TORTOR-422583 format. One record per residue (C-alpha): residue in three letters; y, x, z. Coordinates in steps of 0.2 Angstrom, whole numbers, padded with zeros to 4 digits, always signed. Layout:
residues N
ALAYXZ...
This chain:
residues 301
UNK+0334+0563+0120UNK+0317+0554+0127UNK+0311+0554+0144UNK+0295+0544+0148UNK+0286+0537+0164UNK+0269+0534+0158UNK+0272+0520+0144UNK+0289+0516+0149UNK+0303+0525+0142UNK+0317+0528+0154UNK+0327+0538+0139UNK+0324+0531+0121UNK+0336+0540+0110UNK+0350+0543+0124UNK+0362+0553+0115UNK+0379+0557+0125UNK+0392+0572+0125UNK+0402+0573+0142UNK+0418+0583+0140UNK+0424+0595+0153UNK+0437+0590+0165UNK+0440+0572+0173UNK+0428+0558+0178UNK+0416+0551+0165UNK+0407+0536+0169UNK+0388+0530+0165UNK+0389+0512+0168UNK+0375+0501+0165UNK+0361+0488+0176UNK+0348+0495+0186UNK+0334+0503+0175UNK+0345+0507+0160UNK+0343+0525+0162UNK+0357+0531+0172UNK+0347+0539+0185UNK+0334+0547+0174UNK+0349+0557+0166UNK+0356+0563+0183UNK+0340+0569+0188UNK+0336+0579+0172UNK+0354+0587+0175UNK+0352+0590+0194UNK+0335+0597+0192UNK+0341+0608+0176UNK+0325+0600+0168UNK+0324+0599+0149UNK+0318+0582+0141UNK+0301+0580+0134UNK+0309+0576+0119UNK+0326+0580+0111UNK+0339+0593+0118UNK+0350+0594+0134UNK+0362+0607+0137UNK+0373+0610+0152UNK+0390+0620+0151UNK+0383+0625+0132UNK+0366+0632+0139UNK+0349+0627+0140UNK+0344+0621+0158UNK+0340+0636+0169UNK+0338+0637+0188UNK+0354+0648+0188UNK+0365+0635+0182UNK+0363+0622+0197UNK+0373+0635+0208UNK+0388+0627+0197UNK+0381+0609+0200UNK+0385+0598+0216UNK+0374+0582+0217UNK+0376+0566+0227UNK+0361+0555+0223UNK+0358+0535+0228UNK+0350+0540+0245UNK+0356+0552+0259UNK+0347+0568+0259UNK+0353+0573+0276UNK+0341+0577+0291UNK+0346+0567+0305UNK+0337+0580+0317UNK+0352+0591+0312UNK+0371+0593+0317UNK+0385+0592+0304UNK+0387+0609+0306UNK+0369+0614+0303UNK+0368+0603+0289UNK+0382+0611+0280UNK+0377+0628+0286UNK+0360+0625+0278UNK+0368+0620+0262UNK+0380+0636+0260UNK+0364+0647+0262UNK+0357+0637+0249UNK+0371+0640+0239UNK+0374+0658+0243UNK+0390+0654+0250UNK+0397+0670+0259UNK+0399+0667+0277UNK+0417+0669+0280UNK+0421+0659+0263UNK+0408+0645+0271UNK+0419+0642+0287UNK+0435+0640+0278UNK+0428+0628+0265UNK+0418+0618+0278UNK+0434+0615+0288UNK+0444+0611+0273UNK+0432+0597+0267UNK+0429+0589+0283UNK+0448+0587+0285UNK+0449+0580+0266UNK+0435+0567+0269UNK+0439+0562+0287UNK+0426+0571+0296UNK+0435+0584+0306UNK+0430+0586+0324UNK+0413+0579+0321UNK+0405+0597+0318UNK+0394+0595+0332UNK+0389+0578+0331UNK+0371+0575+0325UNK+0369+0567+0308UNK+0360+0552+0317UNK+0375+0547+0328UNK+0387+0547+0310UNK+0389+0528+0303UNK+0383+0524+0285UNK+0400+0528+0278UNK+0402+0544+0287UNK+0386+0550+0280UNK+0390+0547+0263UNK+0407+0556+0266UNK+0395+0570+0272UNK+0385+0569+0257UNK+0402+0574+0248UNK+0406+0587+0256UNK+0389+0597+0257UNK+0388+0592+0236UNK+0407+0602+0235UNK+0404+0615+0247UNK+0400+0629+0234UNK+0413+0623+0224UNK+0404+0617+0209UNK+0411+0615+0191UNK+0399+0598+0188UNK+0398+0585+0201UNK+0384+0572+0199UNK+0386+0556+0209UNK+0372+0543+0208UNK+0379+0527+0214UNK+0389+0537+0227UNK+0397+0522+0235UNK+0382+0510+0235UNK+0383+0500+0253UNK+0401+0507+0257UNK+0414+0496+0263UNK+0431+0494+0253UNK+0442+0507+0265UNK+0427+0521+0265UNK+0425+0518+0245UNK+0446+0523+0245UNK+0444+0537+0256UNK+0431+0545+0246UNK+0438+0543+0230UNK+0455+0550+0237UNK+0446+0565+0243UNK+0436+0568+0227UNK+0451+0565+0216UNK+0462+0578+0226UNK+0470+0595+0220UNK+0452+0601+0213UNK+0450+0587+0200UNK+0458+0598+0185UNK+0445+0611+0187UNK+0430+0602+0189UNK+0419+0588+0180UNK+0414+0571+0188UNK+0399+0561+0181UNK+0397+0544+0189UNK+0383+0534+0187UNK+0387+0516+0194UNK+0384+0498+0190UNK+0401+0494+0199UNK+0412+0491+0184UNK+0428+0487+0194UNK+0426+0505+0202UNK+0421+0512+0186UNK+0439+0505+0177UNK+0449+0511+0192UNK+0443+0530+0193UNK+0436+0533+0176UNK+0443+0543+0161UNK+0429+0540+0150UNK+0415+0529+0150UNK+0399+0525+0142UNK+0390+0509+0143UNK+0370+0512+0144UNK+0356+0499+0141UNK+0338+0501+0139UNK+0338+0520+0139UNK+0351+0522+0126UNK+0371+0524+0124UNK+0377+0509+0115UNK+0397+0512+0117UNK+0409+0526+0123UNK+0426+0528+0125UNK+0441+0525+0138UNK+0441+0511+0147UNK+0455+0505+0139UNK+0448+0509+0121UNK+0433+0498+0125UNK+0444+0483+0131UNK+0455+0486+0116UNK+0451+0470+0104UNK+0446+0458+0118UNK+0456+0442+0120UNK+0468+0441+0132UNK+0459+0432+0147UNK+0442+0429+0151UNK+0435+0413+0157UNK+0418+0410+0168UNK+0413+0392+0167UNK+0399+0386+0178UNK+0389+0373+0166UNK+0371+0374+0171UNK+0366+0363+0157UNK+0374+0372+0142UNK+0364+0372+0125UNK+0364+0386+0112UNK+0372+0373+0100UNK+0387+0370+0111UNK+0390+0389+0113UNK+0389+0391+0093UNK+0402+0375+0093UNK+0413+0385+0107UNK+0413+0401+0098UNK+0421+0393+0082UNK+0436+0388+0091UNK+0452+0396+0088UNK+0457+0408+0100UNK+0439+0411+0106UNK+0430+0427+0107UNK+0415+0433+0114UNK+0404+0420+0122UNK+0389+0424+0131UNK+0379+0416+0145UNK+0369+0421+0160UNK+0361+0411+0175UNK+0371+0395+0171UNK+0388+0403+0169UNK+0395+0403+0152UNK+0407+0418+0150UNK+0421+0417+0136UNK+0435+0429+0131UNK+0450+0419+0125UNK+0468+0421+0118UNK+0476+0407+0128UNK+0465+0400+0144UNK+0479+0385+0146UNK+0473+0379+0129UNK+0455+0382+0129UNK+0451+0375+0146UNK+0457+0356+0143UNK+0447+0356+0127UNK+0432+0362+0135UNK+0433+0348+0147UNK+0435+0336+0133UNK+0422+0345+0124UNK+0408+0341+0139UNK+0415+0329+0152UNK+0406+0329+0168UNK+0395+0344+0164UNK+0407+0358+0170UNK+0405+0362+0188UNK+0418+0375+0190UNK+0431+0386+0179UNK+0436+0405+0184UNK+0450+0413+0175UNK+0454+0431+0175UNK+0462+0446+0163UNK+0450+0453+0152UNK+0441+0469+0161UNK+0430+0483+0158UNK+0416+0471+0162UNK+0421+0459+0148UNK+0420+0475+0136UNK+0403+0479+0143UNK+0397+0459+0139UNK+0403+0462+0123UNK+0393+0478+0119UNK+0378+0474+0130UNK+0376+0456+0129UNK+0375+0453+0148UNK+0383+0457+0165UNK+0380+0471+0178UNK+0376+0466+0194UNK+0390+0472+0205UNK+0387+0476+0225UNK+0395+0465+0237UNK+0408+0476+0248UNK+0398+0478+0266UNK+0409+0470+0280
């Protein structure tokens, strides 16, 4: 499918099939097209070019009742209370009053907001507001949940609490589509992922499938003056895999870092400022397919 904003193509031949059930991740840097795709799904808007099907049907307003959405920015009125916020959401999605009360109570417990029903939204912390966004999105028990950078700016404990609640008993009966540039989070929670770059899907699979074929370890080398010729030479060394560079940091996947690193220092004495060795991750797979690293947000203290 294709979706443009003026002369800029946000989606440019974007093609993806998301299976029902489980957590599917859309991974890519800001501006790659993730949010545009999420917005089309949330609005039930057909793309100007190409085809979009939701639950096997063309986009249509009635399908919105089967979808819950958490956007990048909170969509709450700070003048309302938690109870009023959820009451409004329940009416918008035509949740029966008797069902609404029970559903609200269940979700507030699951997301750690029990007892805060009468508190104003403005009095909640940032993490609590994100949890309230999740409650609002799940209130009508949707079959598809769209999450656009849901944990940006959320600390580690809040992030863990959000995912524990999201992946609770109802997980088996709903599909979660997660758009993020946090590869570590996606590696931990996603059943399948798609790498997105410049409005196109460049690779799909389970995290383990995408990591398969990578070398065992990843070496990150701070080397400001590395040249293209030096990169080309390193790529020919036995045991070296993908070799990329970004902002003065060299990234190499290798079979044996213990053998690779001493050779590297012999190759460029005095030029290397630092070395970090890790097990290969989903980020390494992303580098392989897209050619550069995403910007992972720092946790909030």
